[in-house]
C-alpha positions in Angstrom: 9.1 -4.6 5.4 8.2 -4.4 1.7 5.3 -4.4 -0.6 6.3 -6.6 -3.5 9.9 -5.2 -3.3 8.9 -1.5 -2.7 10.6 -0.2 0.5 8.5 1.1 3.3 8.1 4.9 3.2 8.2 5.0 -0.6 5.7 7.2 -2.4 4.2 5.3 -5.3 1.7 6.8 -7.7 0.5 9.3 -5.1 0.3 6.8 -2.2 2.5 6.5 0.9 3.4 3.2 2.6 4.8 3.5 6.1 5.2 1.5 9.3 5.3 3.5 12.6 5.6 0.5 15.0 7.5 -2.0 12.9 4.6 -4.4 12.8 1.6 -2.8 11.0 1.9 -1.3 7.5 -0.2 1.7 6.7 -1.2 2.7 3.1 -2.4 6.2 2.4 -3.7 7.6 -0.9 -2.4 11.1 -1.4 -5.3 12.3 -3.5 -4.3 10.3 -6.6 -6.4 10.8 -9.7 -6.6 7.0 -10.5 -7.2 5.8 -6.9 -5.7 3.3 -4.5 -7.4 0.0 -4.0 -7.0 -2.7 -1.4 -8.7 -6.0 -2.2 -10.8 -4.3 -4.9 -12.1 -1.5 -2.5 -11.0 2.1 -3.1 -9.3 3.4 0.0 -7.9 6.7 1.4 -6.2 4.9 4.3 -5.8 1.2 5.1 -3.8 -1.1 7.3 -2.3 -3.8 5.1 -2.2 -7.5 5.8 -0.1 -10.3 4.3 -1.9 -11.4 1.1 -3.8 -8.2 0.4 -4.0 -7.1 -3.2 -3.1 -3.5 -3.7 -3.7 -1.5 -6.9 -2.3 1.9 -7.6 -4.3 3.2 -10.6 -3.6 0.4 -13.0 -0.6 -1.2 -11.3 -1.4 -4.3 -9.1 0.9 -5.6 -6.4 0.5 -8.4 -3.8 1.2 -7.4 -0.3 4.2 -9.3 1.0 5.0 -8.3 4.5 8.6 -9.0 5.5 10.6 -8.1 8.6 
């Protein structure tokens, strides 16, 4: 799975992307100063869906779930 080409399990701007069951993708903010946003809402933890918009501080990515 990937988030706009970023491999699962990668830490990006104080956020972690992981998949424990191979189907759902979990995003966790690791106390970043600029915040992590999913579909314009600031989150600490979120389950991502295909088409979600994710913003790490000022960096925006579209959620593209691939198996």
